[in-house]
C-alpha positions as YAML, in Angstrom:
chain: A
units: angstrom
residues:
- id: 1
  name: MET
  ca: [13.51, -17.35, -12.54]
- id: 2
  name: SER
  ca: [12.30, -20.65, -10.94]
- id: 3
  name: ILE
  ca: [14.00, -19.77, -7.69]
- id: 4
  name: PHE
  ca: [12.43, -16.29, -7.71]
- id: 5
  name: LEU
  ca: [8.95, -17.77, -8.30]
- id: 6
  name: THR
  ca: [9.48, -20.30, -5.46]
- id: 7
  name: LEU
  ca: [10.46, -17.50, -3.13]
- id: 8
  name: LEU
  ca: [7.54, -15.36, -4.32]
- id: 9
  name: ARG
  ca: [5.04, -18.20, -3.65]
- id: 10
  name: ARG
  ca: [6.54, -18.59, -0.22]
- id: 11
  name: GLU
  ca: [6.11, -14.91, 0.62]
- id: 12
  name: LEU
  ca: [2.55, -14.73, -0.79]
- id: 13
  name: ALA
  ca: [1.57, -17.75, 1.26]
- id: 14
  name: SER
  ca: [2.67, -15.90, 4.37]
- id: 15
  name: PHE
  ca: [0.24, -13.08, 3.49]
- id: 16
  name: PHE
  ca: [-2.78, -15.06, 2.18]
- id: 17
  name: LEU
  ca: [-2.56, -18.09, 4.42]
- id: 18
  name: SER
  ca: [-2.46, -16.12, 7.66]
- id: 19
  name: LEU
  ca: [-5.08, -14.25, 9.66]
- id: 20
  name: THR
  ca: [-2.93, -11.12, 9.64]
- id: 21
  name: GLY
  ca: [-3.22, -10.67, 5.92]
- id: 22
  name: TYR
  ca: [-6.97, -10.71, 5.99]
- id: 23
  name: VAL
  ca: [-7.13, -8.35, 8.96]
- id: 24
  name: ILE
  ca: [-5.07, -5.81, 7.01]
- id: 25
  name: ILE
  ca: [-7.44, -6.17, 3.98]
- id: 26
  name: ALA
  ca: [-10.45, -5.84, 6.26]
- id: 27
  name: ALA
  ca: [-8.98, -2.67, 7.90]
- id: 28
  name: ILE
  ca: [-8.22, -1.08, 4.55]
- id: 29
  name: THR
  ca: [-11.68, -1.91, 3.32]
- id: 30
  name: LEU
  ca: [-13.24, -0.32, 6.39]
- id: 31
  name: LEU
  ca: [-11.25, 2.86, 6.03]
- id: 32
  name: VAL
  ca: [-11.99, 3.07, 2.27]
- id: 33
  name: GLY
  ca: [-15.72, 2.55, 2.85]
- id: 34
  name: LEU
  ca: [-15.71, 5.17, 5.70]
- id: 35
  name: SER
  ca: [-13.91, 7.66, 3.44]
- id: 36
  name: PHE
  ca: [-16.68, 7.38, 0.83]
- id: 37
  name: VAL
  ca: [-19.37, 7.72, 3.50]
- id: 38
  name: VAL
  ca: [-17.75, 10.92, 4.70]
- id: 39
  name: LEU
  ca: [-17.22, 12.09, 1.14]
- id: 40
  name: ILE
  ca: [-20.78, 11.54, 0.00]
- id: 41
  name: ALA
  ca: [-22.24, 13.00, 3.19]
- id: 42
  name: GLY
  ca: [-20.07, 16.14, 2.69]
- id: 43
  name: VAL
  ca: [-21.29, 16.53, -0.93]
- id: 44
  name: GLY
  ca: [-24.95, 15.93, -0.09]
- id: 45
  name: ASN
  ca: [-27.34, 16.35, -3.02]
- id: 46
  name: ASP
  ca: [-24.99, 18.62, -4.89]
- id: 47
  name: PRO
  ca: [-23.39, 17.28, -8.13]
- id: 48
  name: PHE
  ca: [-19.70, 16.27, -7.97]
- id: 49
  name: THR
  ca: [-17.50, 19.11, -9.05]
- id: 50
  name: ALA
  ca: [-14.50, 16.78, -9.79]
- id: 51
  name: PRO
  ca: [-13.95, 13.05, -10.53]
- id: 52
  name: VAL
  ca: [-14.76, 11.06, -7.40]
- id: 53
  name: THR
  ca: [-11.32, 9.47, -7.49]
- id: 54
  name: GLU
  ca: [-9.76, 12.96, -7.26]
- id: 55
  name: MET
  ca: [-11.99, 13.83, -4.32]
- id: 56
  name: PHE
  ca: [-11.00, 10.57, -2.68]
- id: 57
  name: TYR
  ca: [-7.36, 11.55, -2.78]
- id: 58
  name: GLY
  ca: [-8.30, 14.85, -1.24]
- id: 59
  name: THR
  ca: [-9.42, 13.15, 1.95]
- id: 60
  name: PHE
  ca: [-6.93, 12.22, 4.70]
- id: 61
  name: TYR
  ca: [-8.13, 8.54, 4.60]
- id: 62
  name: PHE
  ca: [-5.99, 7.63, 1.63]
- id: 63
  name: TRP
  ca: [-2.84, 8.95, 3.28]
- id: 64
  name: LEU
  ca: [-3.83, 7.39, 6.60]
- id: 65
  name: ILE
  ca: [-4.16, 3.99, 4.96]
- id: 66
  name: LEU
  ca: [-0.84, 4.48, 3.18]
- id: 67
  name: LEU
  ca: [1.03, 5.50, 6.30]
- id: 68
  name: LEU
  ca: [-0.45, 2.74, 8.52]
- id: 69
  name: ALA
  ca: [-0.78, -0.20, 6.15]
- id: 70
  name: THR
  ca: [2.61, -0.20, 4.52]
- id: 71
  name: PRO
  ca: [4.61, -0.58, 7.77]
- id: 72
  name: VAL
  ca: [2.33, -3.50, 8.84]
- id: 73
  name: ILE
  ca: [2.73, -5.22, 5.50]
- id: 74
  name: THR
  ca: [6.48, -4.96, 5.42]
- id: 75
  name: MET
  ca: [7.47, -5.25, 9.09]
- id: 76
  name: ARG
  ca: [7.62, -9.02, 8.98]
- id: 77
  name: LEU
  ca: [9.47, -9.47, 5.62]
- id: 78
  name: PHE
  ca: [13.00, -9.66, 7.13]
- id: 79
  name: ALA
  ca: [12.55, -8.96, 10.80]
- id: 80
  name: LEU
  ca: [10.37, -11.98, 11.52]
- id: 81
  name: GLU
  ca: [12.78, -14.34, 9.83]
- id: 82
  name: LYS
  ca: [15.75, -12.89, 11.69]
- id: 83
  name: ALA
  ca: [13.96, -13.19, 14.99]
- id: 84
  name: SER
  ca: [12.90, -16.75, 14.33]
- id: 85
  name: GLY
  ca: [16.32, -17.78, 12.99]
- id: 86
  name: THR
  ca: [14.96, -18.82, 9.53]
- id: 87
  name: PHE
  ca: [16.68, -16.00, 7.69]
- id: 88
  name: GLU
  ca: [20.18, -17.49, 8.02]
- id: 89
  name: THR
  ca: [18.84, -20.84, 6.94]
- id: 90
  name: LEU
  ca: [17.21, -19.23, 3.90]
- id: 91
  name: MET
  ca: [20.40, -17.45, 2.97]
- id: 92
  name: THR
  ca: [22.48, -20.63, 3.16]
- id: 93
  name: THR
  ca: [20.37, -22.13, 0.43]
- id: 94
  name: PRO
  ca: [21.44, -21.54, -3.27]
- id: 95
  name: VAL
  ca: [19.52, -18.25, -3.65]
- id: 96
  name: GLY
  ca: [20.85, -14.85, -4.45]
- id: 97
  name: ASP
  ca: [20.49, -11.79, -2.23]
- id: 98
  name: LEU
  ca: [18.76, -9.90, -5.14]
- id: 99
  name: GLN
  ca: [16.31, -12.69, -5.60]
- id: 100
  name: VAL
  ca: [15.35, -12.64, -1.95]
- id: 101
  name: VAL
  ca: [14.84, -8.86, -1.87]
- id: 102
  name: LEU
  ca: [12.89, -8.80, -5.10]
- id: 103
  name: ALA
  ca: [10.66, -11.69, -4.12]
- id: 104
  name: LYS
  ca: [9.77, -10.13, -0.74]
- id: 105
  name: PHE
  ca: [9.13, -6.73, -2.28]
- id: 106
  name: THR
  ca: [7.07, -8.18, -5.16]
- id: 107
  name: ALA
  ca: [4.94, -10.15, -2.71]
- id: 108
  name: ALA
  ca: [4.40, -7.03, -0.57]
- id: 109
  name: ILE
  ca: [3.36, -4.87, -3.53]
- id: 110
  name: PHE
  ca: [1.05, -7.64, -4.89]
- id: 111
  name: PHE
  ca: [-0.71, -7.95, -1.53]
- id: 112
  name: TYR
  ca: [-0.84, -4.20, -1.28]
- id: 113
  name: MET
  ca: [-2.61, -3.94, -4.60]
- id: 114
  name: VAL
  ca: [-5.07, -6.71, -3.73]
- id: 115
  name: ALA
  ca: [-5.95, -4.84, -0.54]
- id: 116
  name: TRP
  ca: [-6.98, -1.90, -2.68]
- id: 117
  name: LEU
  ca: [-9.42, -3.80, -4.80]
- id: 118
  name: PRO
  ca: [-12.48, -2.98, -2.55]
- id: 119
  name: LEU
  ca: [-12.02, 0.62, -3.80]
- id: 120
  name: LEU
  ca: [-13.55, -0.64, -7.07]
- id: 121
  name: ALA
  ca: [-16.68, -1.65, -5.27]
- id: 122
  name: CYS
  ca: [-17.05, 1.77, -3.66]
- id: 123
  name: LEU
  ca: [-16.65, 3.43, -7.05]
- id: 124
  name: PHE
  ca: [-19.24, 1.06, -8.58]
- id: 125
  name: LEU
  ca: [-21.72, 2.00, -5.82]
- id: 126
  name: VAL
  ca: [-21.07, 5.72, -6.40]
- id: 127
  name: GLN
  ca: [-21.71, 5.35, -10.14]
- id: 128
  name: HIS
  ca: [-24.77, 3.20, -9.57]
- id: 129
  name: PHE
  ca: [-26.56, 5.40, -6.96]
- id: 130
  name: THR
  ca: [-25.40, 8.90, -8.16]
- id: 131
  name: ASN
  ca: [-25.07, 10.81, -11.36]
- id: 132
  name: GLN
  ca: [-21.27, 10.37, -11.35]
- id: 133
  name: SER
  ca: [-21.27, 8.50, -14.65]
- id: 134
  name: GLY
  ca: [-17.46, 8.64, -15.02]
- id: 135
  name: ALA
  ca: [-16.65, 7.01, -11.68]
- id: 136
  name: LEU
  ca: [-15.49, 3.84, -13.50]
- id: 137
  name: ASP
  ca: [-14.03, 5.60, -16.55]
- id: 138
  name: ALA
  ca: [-11.14, 3.42, -17.87]
- id: 139
  name: GLY
  ca: [-8.64, 6.27, -18.11]
- id: 140
  name: THR
  ca: [-9.44, 7.57, -14.63]
- id: 141
  name: MET
  ca: [-9.31, 4.15, -13.13]
- id: 142
  name: SER
  ca: [-6.02, 3.36, -14.80]
- id: 143
  name: GLY
  ca: [-4.49, 6.60, -13.55]
- id: 144
  name: MET
  ca: [-5.83, 6.05, -10.03]
- id: 145
  name: TYR
  ca: [-4.43, 2.61, -9.64]
- id: 146
  name: LEU
  ca: [-1.16, 3.60, -11.30]
- id: 147
  name: GLY
  ca: [-0.81, 6.29, -8.67]
- id: 148
  name: ILE
  ca: [-1.69, 3.87, -5.85]
- id: 149
  name: PHE
  ca: [0.88, 1.43, -7.24]
- id: 150
  name: LEU
  ca: [3.69, 3.93, -7.61]
- id: 151
  name: VAL
  ca: [3.35, 5.63, -4.30]
- id: 152
  name: GLY
  ca: [2.92, 2.19, -2.70]
- id: 153
  name: CYS
  ca: [6.19, 1.06, -4.23]
- id: 154
  name: VAL
  ca: [7.98, 3.97, -2.52]
- id: 155
  name: PHE
  ca: [6.45, 3.39, 0.93]
- id: 156
  name: LEU
  ca: [6.83, -0.40, 0.73]
- id: 157
  name: SER
  ca: [10.48, -0.14, -0.35]
- id: 158
  name: MET
  ca: [11.08, 2.09, 2.71]
- id: 159
  name: GLY
  ca: [9.40, -0.62, 4.81]
- id: 160
  name: CYS
  ca: [11.61, -3.29, 3.32]
- id: 161
  name: LEU
  ca: [14.69, -1.27, 4.31]
- id: 162
  name: ALA
  ca: [13.28, -0.80, 7.84]
- id: 163
  name: SER
  ca: [12.61, -4.53, 8.17]
- id: 164
  name: ALA
  ca: [16.05, -5.42, 6.83]
- id: 165
  name: ILE
  ca: [17.95, -3.38, 9.45]
- id: 166
  name: SER
  ca: [15.91, -4.65, 12.39]
- id: 167
  name: CYS
  ca: [15.34, -7.91, 14.16]
- id: 168
  name: SER
  ca: [12.05, -6.75, 15.77]
- id: 169
  name: GLN
  ca: [8.82, -6.39, 13.81]
- id: 170
  name: MET
  ca: [7.63, -3.58, 16.06]
- id: 171
  name: THR
  ca: [10.89, -1.68, 15.56]
- id: 172
  name: ALA
  ca: [10.72, -2.23, 11.83]
- id: 173
  name: ALA
  ca: [7.18, -0.90, 11.78]
- id: 174
  name: MET
  ca: [8.08, 2.18, 13.76]
- id: 175
  name: ILE
  ca: [11.11, 2.92, 11.52]
- id: 176
  name: SER
  ca: [8.94, 2.46, 8.39]
- id: 177
  name: PHE
  ca: [6.21, 4.73, 9.91]
- id: 178
  name: VAL
  ca: [8.67, 7.49, 10.68]
- id: 179
  name: LEU
  ca: [10.19, 7.30, 7.20]
- id: 180
  name: GLY
  ca: [6.65, 7.51, 5.78]
- id: 181
  name: VAL
  ca: [5.72, 10.48, 8.00]
- id: 182
  name: SER
  ca: [8.89, 12.24, 7.03]
- id: 183
  name: LEU
  ca: [8.15, 11.88, 3.33]
- id: 184
  name: PHE
  ca: [4.51, 12.94, 3.96]
- id: 185
  name: SER
  ca: [5.81, 15.99, 5.86]
- id: 186
  name: LEU
  ca: [8.24, 16.81, 3.04]
- id: 187
  name: ALA
  ca: [5.29, 16.53, 0.55]
- id: 188
  name: TYR
  ca: [3.23, 18.96, 2.74]
- id: 189
  name: LEU
  ca: [6.16, 21.38, 2.79]
- id: 190
  name: ALA
  ca: [6.51, 21.13, -1.01]
- id: 191
  name: LYS
  ca: [2.78, 21.82, -1.47]
- id: 192
  name: SER
  ca: [2.82, 24.87, 0.78]
- id: 193
  name: THR
  ca: [6.04, 26.30, -0.80]
- id: 194
  name: PRO
  ca: [5.48, 28.20, -4.06]
- id: 195
  name: VAL
  ca: [7.80, 27.24, -6.89]
- id: 196
  name: ASN
  ca: [10.15, 30.00, -7.98]
- id: 197
  name: GLY
  ca: [13.42, 30.31, -9.85]
- id: 198
  name: HIS
  ca: [15.53, 28.81, -7.03]
- id: 199
  name: TRP
  ca: [16.70, 25.26, -7.60]
- id: 200
  name: GLN
  ca: [15.84, 24.28, -4.02]
- id: 201
  name: THR
  ca: [12.15, 24.89, -4.57]
- id: 202
  name: GLN
  ca: [12.26, 23.18, -7.91]
- id: 203
  name: VAL
  ca: [13.77, 20.10, -6.38]
- id: 204
  name: LEU
  ca: [11.27, 20.26, -3.47]
- id: 205
  name: ALA
  ca: [8.42, 20.33, -5.98]
- id: 206
  name: TYR
  ca: [9.27, 16.71, -6.98]
- id: 207
  name: PHE
  ca: [8.21, 15.69, -3.42]
- id: 208
  name: ASN
  ca: [4.69, 17.18, -3.80]
- id: 209
  name: LEU
  ca: [2.88, 13.86, -3.58]
- id: 210
  name: PHE
  ca: [-0.51, 15.56, -3.16]
- id: 211
  name: ASP
  ca: [-0.54, 17.29, -6.57]
- id: 212
  name: GLN
  ca: [0.97, 14.24, -8.21]
- id: 213
  name: MET
  ca: [-1.76, 11.91, -6.81]
- id: 214
  name: HIS
  ca: [-4.39, 14.41, -7.94]
- id: 215
  name: ASP
  ca: [-3.05, 14.19, -11.44]
- id: 216
  name: PHE
  ca: [-3.15, 10.43, -11.37]
- id: 217
  name: ALA
  ca: [-6.70, 10.54, -10.03]
- id: 218
  name: ARG
  ca: [-7.70, 12.67, -13.00]
- id: 219
  name: GLY
  ca: [-6.19, 10.18, -15.40]
- id: 220
  name: ALA
  ca: [-3.26, 12.52, -16.23]
- id: 221
  name: LEU
  ca: [0.14, 10.95, -16.50]
- id: 222
  name: ASP
  ca: [3.18, 13.08, -15.58]
- id: 223
  name: THR
  ca: [6.40, 11.23, -16.54]
- id: 224
  name: ARG
  ca: [8.39, 13.32, -14.04]
- id: 225
  name: ALA
  ca: [6.30, 11.82, -11.23]
- id: 226
  name: VAL
  ca: [6.75, 8.35, -12.57]
- id: 227
  name: ILE
  ca: [10.45, 8.81, -12.77]
- id: 228
  name: PHE
  ca: [10.58, 10.15, -9.26]
- id: 229
  name: TYR
  ca: [8.61, 7.26, -7.74]
- id: 230
  name: ALA
  ca: [10.73, 4.71, -9.73]
- id: 231
  name: SER
  ca: [13.98, 6.31, -8.68]
- id: 232
  name: ALA
  ca: [12.94, 6.49, -5.02]
- id: 233
  name: THR
  ca: [11.85, 2.87, -5.05]
- id: 234
  name: PHE
  ca: [15.10, 1.79, -6.73]
- id: 235
  name: LEU
  ca: [17.10, 3.74, -4.07]
- id: 236
  name: PHE
  ca: [15.45, 2.10, -1.10]
- id: 237
  name: LEU
  ca: [15.51, -1.38, -2.62]
- id: 238
  name: PHE
  ca: [19.24, -0.85, -3.36]
- id: 239
  name: LEU
  ca: [19.89, 0.08, 0.22]
- id: 240
  name: THR
  ca: [17.84, -2.96, 1.37]
- id: 241
  name: LEU
  ca: [20.07, -5.20, -0.90]
- id: 242
  name: ARG
  ca: [23.20, -3.68, 0.61]
- id: 243
  name: VAL
  ca: [21.88, -4.37, 4.14]
- id: 244
  name: VAL
  ca: [21.14, -7.98, 3.25]
- id: 245
  name: GLU
  ca: [24.60, -8.38, 1.68]
- id: 246
  name: SER
  ca: [26.28, -6.85, 4.69]
- id: 247
  name: ARG
  ca: [25.84, -10.17, 6.57]
- id: 248
  name: ARG
  ca: [28.72, -11.47, 4.43]
- id: 249
  name: TRP
  ca: [31.01, -8.82, 5.93]
- id: 250
  name: LYS
  ca: [30.33, -9.88, 9.55]
...
């Protein structure tokens, strides 16, 4: 455990002690604020017909942040160390491959969640200046951040895999972005395809990220969605671990 914590502190320092980390947080804050400006301007003086968190997920800004931020967060995790030559030095120390992968992923998801904290300020402003009294409801907030966390785990685990198989940060970011867009496209296909008795459409329904995130935004917890996100995250982290371990075969 002490080795894992040491690796975790090392990875967190690379985020919070560098200008890049704060640029990412500032960019996410800007897009979140812009999304609420557009949302409130679209509603005007009419009362909200749904929880503001659910309406936020209905905008393209959330998915834009997800698709752009996760590749930038993860592109340096393995690729930078490979390019600089520090990765081999790290792996010759008495640390396990699993500890390295989990430390890098944990640091990425921690930084990712910190970057979403400005969303709380936007919700507070909405509740303070409008009649949306439930904007900061505990159940809705918990569901919203659980959804952000779970979908972030999937996209960040894909980014970890992309960074592990590349020696270039830009290449890793592009691979991660393509994987994210592919999953997003699959979710769009699942949303536009009605579920019927065929097993293909039933399986495809599990990829309907839009409806799943709307459920989380309302404070509703669907265990099937939780299992899907956890399984997908585990799959990509397992593949990342296998890529890291493959250096022993060379």
